[in-house]
C-alpha positions as a Markdown table, in Angstrom:
| # | Residue | x | y | z |
|---|---|---|---|---|
| 1 | Met | 106.6 | 129.3 | 102.6 |
| 2 | Asn | 106.1 | 127.7 | 99.1 |
| 3 | Lys | 103.0 | 125.8 | 98.1 |
| 4 | Ser | 104.7 | 122.4 | 98.4 |
| 5 | Asn | 105.8 | 123.1 | 102.0 |
| 6 | Ser | 102.3 | 124.3 | 102.9 |
| 7 | Thr | 100.8 | 121.1 | 101.4 |
| 8 | Gly | 103.3 | 118.9 | 103.3 |
| 9 | Ile | 102.5 | 120.6 | 106.6 |
| 10 | Leu | 98.7 | 120.3 | 105.9 |
| 11 | Glu | 99.1 | 116.6 | 105.0 |
| 12 | Thr | 101.2 | 115.9 | 108.1 |
| 13 | Phe | 98.6 | 117.7 | 110.4 |
| 14 | Val | 95.6 | 116.0 | 108.8 |
| 15 | Asn | 97.2 | 112.5 | 108.9 |
| 16 | Thr | 98.3 | 113.0 | 112.5 |
| 17 | Val | 94.8 | 114.0 | 113.7 |
| 18 | Met | 93.1 | 111.2 | 111.8 |
| 19 | Gly | 95.8 | 108.6 | 112.6 |
| 20 | Val | 96.5 | 107.9 | 108.9 |
| 21 | Lys | 99.8 | 106.1 | 108.2 |
| 22 | Thr | 101.7 | 106.5 | 104.9 |
| 23 | Ile | 103.4 | 103.6 | 103.2 |
| 24 | Asn | 106.8 | 104.2 | 104.6 |
| 25 | Gln | 105.4 | 104.0 | 108.1 |
| 26 | Gln | 104.1 | 100.5 | 107.5 |
| 27 | Gln | 106.0 | 97.8 | 109.5 |
| 28 | Ser | 104.6 | 94.6 | 108.0 |
| 29 | Ser | 107.2 | 92.3 | 106.4 |
| 30 | Asn | 104.7 | 90.2 | 104.4 |
| 31 | Thr | 101.6 | 90.6 | 102.3 |
| 32 | Leu | 98.4 | 88.6 | 102.0 |
| 33 | Ile | 97.1 | 87.2 | 98.7 |
| 34 | Ala | 94.2 | 85.0 | 97.8 |
| 35 | Thr | 95.3 | 81.7 | 96.3 |
| 36 | Thr | 91.9 | 80.1 | 96.0 |
| 37 | Gln | 88.2 | 81.2 | 95.6 |
| 38 | Glu | 87.4 | 79.7 | 99.0 |
| 39 | Leu | 85.2 | 81.5 | 101.4 |
| 40 | Asp | 87.2 | 82.5 | 104.6 |
| 41 | Val | 84.6 | 81.5 | 107.2 |
| 42 | Arg | 86.9 | 82.3 | 110.0 |
| 43 | Ser | 87.3 | 85.9 | 108.9 |
| 44 | Val | 83.5 | 86.3 | 108.5 |
| 45 | Leu | 83.1 | 85.2 | 112.2 |
| 46 | Val | 85.9 | 87.5 | 113.3 |
| 47 | Tyr | 84.4 | 90.5 | 111.5 |
| 48 | Thr | 80.9 | 89.7 | 113.0 |
| 49 | Leu | 82.1 | 89.1 | 116.5 |
| 50 | Gly | 84.5 | 92.0 | 116.4 |
| 51 | Thr | 81.8 | 94.4 | 115.3 |
| 52 | Ile | 79.3 | 93.2 | 117.9 |
| 53 | Leu | 81.9 | 93.5 | 120.7 |
| 54 | Gln | 82.9 | 97.0 | 119.6 |
| 55 | Ile | 79.2 | 98.0 | 119.6 |
| 56 | Leu | 78.7 | 96.6 | 123.1 |
| 57 | Val | 81.8 | 98.3 | 124.5 |
| 58 | Met | 80.8 | 101.6 | 123.0 |
| 59 | Ile | 77.3 | 101.2 | 124.5 |
| 60 | Val | 78.8 | 100.6 | 127.9 |
| 61 | Val | 81.0 | 103.7 | 127.5 |
| 62 | Leu | 77.8 | 105.7 | 126.5 |
| 63 | Leu | 76.2 | 104.5 | 129.8 |
| 64 | Ile | 79.3 | 105.5 | 131.8 |
| 65 | Val | 79.5 | 109.0 | 130.2 |
| 66 | Glu | 75.8 | 109.4 | 130.7 |
| 67 | Lys | 76.1 | 108.7 | 134.4 |
| 68 | Leu | 79.0 | 111.2 | 134.6 |
| 69 | Val | 77.0 | 113.9 | 132.8 |
| 70 | Ile | 74.0 | 113.3 | 135.1 |
| 71 | Leu | 76.3 | 113.7 | 138.1 |
| 72 | Ile | 77.6 | 117.0 | 136.7 |
| 73 | Asp | 74.2 | 118.3 | 135.9 |
| 74 | Asn | 72.8 | 117.5 | 139.3 |
| 75 | Asn | 75.7 | 119.1 | 141.2 |
| 76 | Ser | 75.4 | 122.9 | 141.5 |
| 77 | Tyr | 79.2 | 123.1 | 142.1 |
| 78 | Phe | 79.9 | 122.6 | 138.4 |
| 79 | Pro | 79.0 | 125.2 | 135.8 |
| 80 | Ser | 76.1 | 124.4 | 133.6 |
| 81 | Trp | 78.2 | 124.3 | 130.4 |
| 82 | Leu | 80.6 | 121.7 | 131.7 |
| 83 | Ser | 78.4 | 118.7 | 130.7 |
| 84 | Thr | 78.1 | 120.1 | 127.1 |
| 85 | Ile | 81.8 | 120.4 | 126.8 |
| 86 | Leu | 82.4 | 116.9 | 128.2 |
| 87 | Thr | 79.8 | 115.4 | 125.8 |
| 88 | Gly | 81.2 | 117.3 | 122.9 |
| 89 | Leu | 84.7 | 116.0 | 123.6 |
| 90 | Phe | 83.3 | 112.5 | 124.0 |
| 91 | Phe | 81.6 | 112.6 | 120.6 |
| 92 | Ala | 84.9 | 114.0 | 119.1 |
| 93 | Leu | 86.7 | 111.0 | 120.5 |
| 94 | Leu | 84.1 | 108.6 | 119.0 |
| 95 | Ser | 84.1 | 110.4 | 115.6 |
| 96 | Ile | 87.8 | 110.5 | 115.2 |
| 97 | Arg | 89.1 | 107.4 | 117.0 |
| 98 | Ser | 86.2 | 105.0 | 117.4 |
| 99 | Arg | 88.6 | 102.2 | 116.4 |
| 100 | Ile | 90.2 | 102.3 | 119.9 |
| 101 | Phe | 87.2 | 100.3 | 121.0 |
| 102 | Ser | 87.6 | 97.7 | 118.3 |
| 103 | Leu | 89.4 | 94.3 | 118.6 |
| 104 | Leu | 90.1 | 94.2 | 114.9 |
| 105 | Asp | 93.1 | 95.7 | 113.2 |
| 106 | Asn | 91.9 | 99.2 | 112.2 |
| 107 | Thr | 95.1 | 100.8 | 111.1 |
| 108 | Arg | 94.4 | 103.8 | 108.9 |
| 109 | Ser | 96.7 | 103.7 | 105.9 |
| 110 | Arg | 96.9 | 105.0 | 102.4 |
| 111 | Gln | 98.7 | 101.9 | 101.2 |
| 112 | Thr | 95.8 | 100.0 | 99.6 |
| 113 | Tyr | 94.3 | 103.2 | 98.0 |
| 114 | Asp | 97.7 | 104.2 | 96.6 |
| 115 | Gln | 98.4 | 100.8 | 95.1 |
| 116 | Val | 95.1 | 99.8 | 93.5 |
| 117 | Ile | 93.9 | 100.9 | 90.0 |
| 118 | Arg | 91.5 | 103.7 | 90.5 |
| 119 | Pro | 89.1 | 105.5 | 88.2 |
| 120 | Arg | 90.2 | 108.9 | 86.8 |
| 121 | Trp | 87.7 | 110.8 | 88.9 |
| 122 | Ser | 88.9 | 109.3 | 92.2 |
| 123 | Pro | 89.8 | 112.0 | 94.8 |
| 124 | Pro | 93.5 | 112.4 | 95.7 |
| 125 | Pro | 94.5 | 110.4 | 98.9 |
| 126 | Leu | 94.8 | 113.6 | 101.0 |
| 127 | Ala | 91.1 | 114.4 | 100.3 |
| 128 | Phe | 89.9 | 111.5 | 102.4 |
| 129 | Pro | 91.3 | 112.5 | 105.9 |
| 130 | Ile | 90.4 | 116.1 | 105.2 |
| 131 | Val | 86.8 | 115.2 | 104.4 |
| 132 | Trp | 86.6 | 112.8 | 107.4 |
| 133 | Met | 87.8 | 115.6 | 109.6 |
| 134 | Ile | 85.0 | 117.8 | 108.4 |
| 135 | Ile | 82.5 | 114.9 | 108.8 |
| 136 | Ala | 83.9 | 114.4 | 112.4 |
| 137 | Val | 83.1 | 118.0 | 113.3 |
| 138 | Leu | 79.6 | 117.6 | 111.8 |
| 139 | Arg | 79.1 | 114.4 | 113.7 |
| 140 | Val | 80.0 | 116.2 | 117.0 |
| 141 | Ile | 77.6 | 119.1 | 116.3 |
| 142 | Ser | 74.7 | 116.9 | 115.2 |
| 143 | Ser | 75.2 | 114.4 | 118.1 |
| 144 | Val | 75.3 | 117.2 | 120.7 |
| 145 | Leu | 72.1 | 118.6 | 119.3 |
| 146 | Val | 70.5 | 115.2 | 119.6 |
| 147 | Trp | 71.8 | 114.7 | 123.1 |
| 148 | Gln | 70.3 | 118.1 | 124.1 |
| 149 | Gln | 67.0 | 117.2 | 122.5 |
| 150 | Met | 67.0 | 113.9 | 124.4 |
| 151 | Asn | 67.4 | 115.7 | 127.8 |
| 152 | His | 71.1 | 114.9 | 128.1 |
| 153 | Gln | 70.6 | 111.2 | 127.8 |
| 154 | Leu | 73.2 | 109.2 | 125.9 |
| 155 | Leu | 71.8 | 105.7 | 126.0 |
| 156 | Val | 69.0 | 106.5 | 123.5 |
| 157 | Leu | 68.2 | 104.9 | 120.1 |
| 158 | Pro | 69.7 | 107.7 | 117.9 |
| 159 | Leu | 73.0 | 107.7 | 119.6 |
| 160 | Ile | 73.1 | 103.9 | 119.9 |
| 161 | Leu | 72.6 | 103.7 | 116.1 |
| 162 | Phe | 75.4 | 106.3 | 115.7 |
| 163 | Val | 77.9 | 104.0 | 117.5 |
| 164 | Val | 76.7 | 101.0 | 115.4 |
| 165 | His | 77.4 | 103.1 | 112.3 |
| 166 | Leu | 80.9 | 103.9 | 113.6 |
| 167 | Ala | 81.6 | 100.2 | 114.4 |
| 168 | Leu | 80.5 | 99.1 | 110.9 |
| 169 | Gly | 82.8 | 101.7 | 109.4 |
| 170 | Asp | 85.7 | 100.4 | 111.4 |
| 171 | Thr | 85.0 | 96.9 | 110.3 |
| 172 | Trp | 84.9 | 98.0 | 106.6 |
| 173 | Asn | 88.2 | 99.7 | 107.1 |
| 174 | Thr | 89.7 | 96.4 | 108.3 |
| 175 | Ile | 88.3 | 94.6 | 105.2 |
| 176 | Phe | 89.3 | 97.1 | 102.6 |
| 177 | Thr | 92.3 | 99.1 | 103.9 |
| 178 | Val | 94.1 | 96.5 | 106.1 |
| 179 | Glu | 93.3 | 93.2 | 104.5 |
| 180 | Arg | 92.7 | 94.5 | 100.9 |
| 181 | Arg | 89.6 | 92.4 | 100.3 |
| 182 | Leu | 88.3 | 94.4 | 97.4 |
| 183 | Gly | 85.4 | 92.1 | 96.7 |
| 184 | Ala | 84.1 | 91.8 | 100.2 |
| 185 | Ala | 84.4 | 95.5 | 100.7 |
| 186 | Val | 81.7 | 96.2 | 98.1 |
| 187 | Pro | 78.6 | 94.7 | 99.9 |
| 188 | Val | 80.0 | 95.6 | 103.3 |
| 189 | Val | 80.4 | 99.3 | 102.4 |
| 190 | Ile | 76.8 | 99.4 | 101.1 |
| 191 | Leu | 75.1 | 97.4 | 103.9 |
| 192 | Gly | 77.4 | 98.7 | 106.6 |
| 193 | Pro | 78.7 | 102.3 | 106.6 |
| 194 | Trp | 76.4 | 103.7 | 103.8 |
| 195 | Leu | 73.1 | 102.2 | 104.9 |
| 196 | Ser | 73.7 | 102.9 | 108.6 |
| 197 | Ala | 74.6 | 106.5 | 107.8 |
| 198 | Val | 71.3 | 106.9 | 106.0 |
| 199 | Met | 69.5 | 105.4 | 109.0 |
| 200 | Val | 71.3 | 107.6 | 111.5 |
| 201 | Thr | 70.8 | 110.7 | 109.5 |
| 202 | Ala | 67.0 | 109.9 | 109.2 |
| 203 | Ile | 66.6 | 109.3 | 113.0 |
| 204 | Tyr | 68.7 | 112.4 | 113.8 |
| 205 | Trp | 66.4 | 114.4 | 111.5 |
| 206 | Gln | 63.3 | 113.0 | 113.3 |
| 207 | Thr | 64.8 | 114.0 | 116.6 |
| 208 | Asn | 66.2 | 117.3 | 115.6 |
| 209 | Pro | 65.9 | 118.5 | 112.0 |
| 210 | Val | 69.0 | 120.7 | 112.3 |
| 211 | Ala | 71.0 | 117.7 | 113.5 |
| 212 | Gly | 69.8 | 115.6 | 110.5 |
| 213 | Met | 70.7 | 118.3 | 108.0 |
| 214 | Thr | 74.1 | 118.7 | 109.6 |
| 215 | Leu | 74.8 | 115.0 | 109.4 |
| 216 | Ser | 73.4 | 114.6 | 105.8 |
| 217 | Phe | 76.8 | 115.5 | 104.3 |
| 218 | Ser | 78.2 | 112.2 | 105.5 |
| 219 | Cys | 75.6 | 110.4 | 103.4 |
| 220 | Val | 76.7 | 112.3 | 100.3 |
| 221 | Trp | 80.3 | 111.4 | 100.9 |
| 222 | Leu | 79.6 | 107.8 | 101.7 |
| 223 | Thr | 77.6 | 107.5 | 98.5 |
| 224 | Leu | 80.6 | 108.7 | 96.5 |
| 225 | Ala | 82.8 | 106.4 | 98.6 |
| 226 | Ala | 80.6 | 103.4 | 97.9 |
| 227 | Val | 80.6 | 104.1 | 94.1 |
| 228 | Leu | 84.4 | 104.4 | 94.3 |
| 229 | Val | 84.8 | 101.1 | 96.1 |
| 230 | Phe | 82.6 | 99.5 | 93.5 |
| 231 | Arg | 84.7 | 100.9 | 90.6 |
| 232 | Ile | 88.0 | 99.9 | 92.3 |
| 233 | Trp | 86.6 | 96.4 | 92.6 |
| 234 | Gln | 85.7 | 96.4 | 88.9 |
| 235 | Leu | 89.1 | 97.8 | 87.8 |
| 236 | Asn | 91.1 | 95.4 | 89.9 |
| 237 | Gly | 89.9 | 92.0 | 88.8 |
| 238 | Ser | 86.3 | 91.8 | 90.1 |
| 239 | Glu | 87.1 | 89.1 | 92.7 |
| 240 | Pro | 84.1 | 87.4 | 94.4 |
| 241 | Leu | 82.0 | 89.6 | 96.7 |
| 242 | Tyr | 82.9 | 87.7 | 99.8 |
| 243 | Pro | 86.1 | 87.3 | 101.9 |
| 244 | Leu | 88.6 | 84.9 | 100.2 |
| 245 | Lys | 91.1 | 82.9 | 102.2 |
| 246 | Leu | 94.4 | 84.7 | 102.2 |
| 247 | Thr | 97.8 | 83.3 | 102.3 |
| 248 | Pro | 100.8 | 85.3 | 103.7 |
| 249 | Val | 103.7 | 85.7 | 101.3 |
| 250 | Glu | 107.0 | 87.2 | 102.3 |
| 251 | Lys | 108.0 | 90.4 | 100.5 |
């Protein structure tokens, strides 16, 4: 098997696991462009409500899974390790596919990243799903450690902040990847995914230092990602740092 075939298989595997679509998989027949500098108030409300609803749904799911875990722990019929396996699988679902709980369009695609002007030091497109797979594993490990430290409770502050972080990341993906709002993506990535990652890592560290150290890699990656988003914004016209009204244009 030659190197190109190996790379192709790796790319297919990674994109399948992470749910990333390539350009030729896109089905949209039109594109959206900004024709004015007008603030899109409707989109701001949609992002806000969509994020809040996603957080609420995930908190409800946390509660449901917690009740199931308690039921397993209190029933001697089940082996003691079963609740840990169940919790780990649940955190894996959250870490890889938290967007299933979102009402927003959270399609994972390389289209925007492939088409914008990027700095020379920008990572290749395949690096992103690979790194996010690694971060997903670290999230599972760190969250299970926190869950164990919190006596098998899921509806606790560290894990609630964790799902808030995931929801903010999904909303940013909608803004940058799906709707290609390069200006709005800058403050959102800083105040959303990056800042919440720092907060989650800090509270994980307070709860269980090993969990905090495990999760800290995500802060390093998101710092790089935030700088990259800023440079992409600069290199592609430096549009206003808020959502502009977009008009659909047929391709």
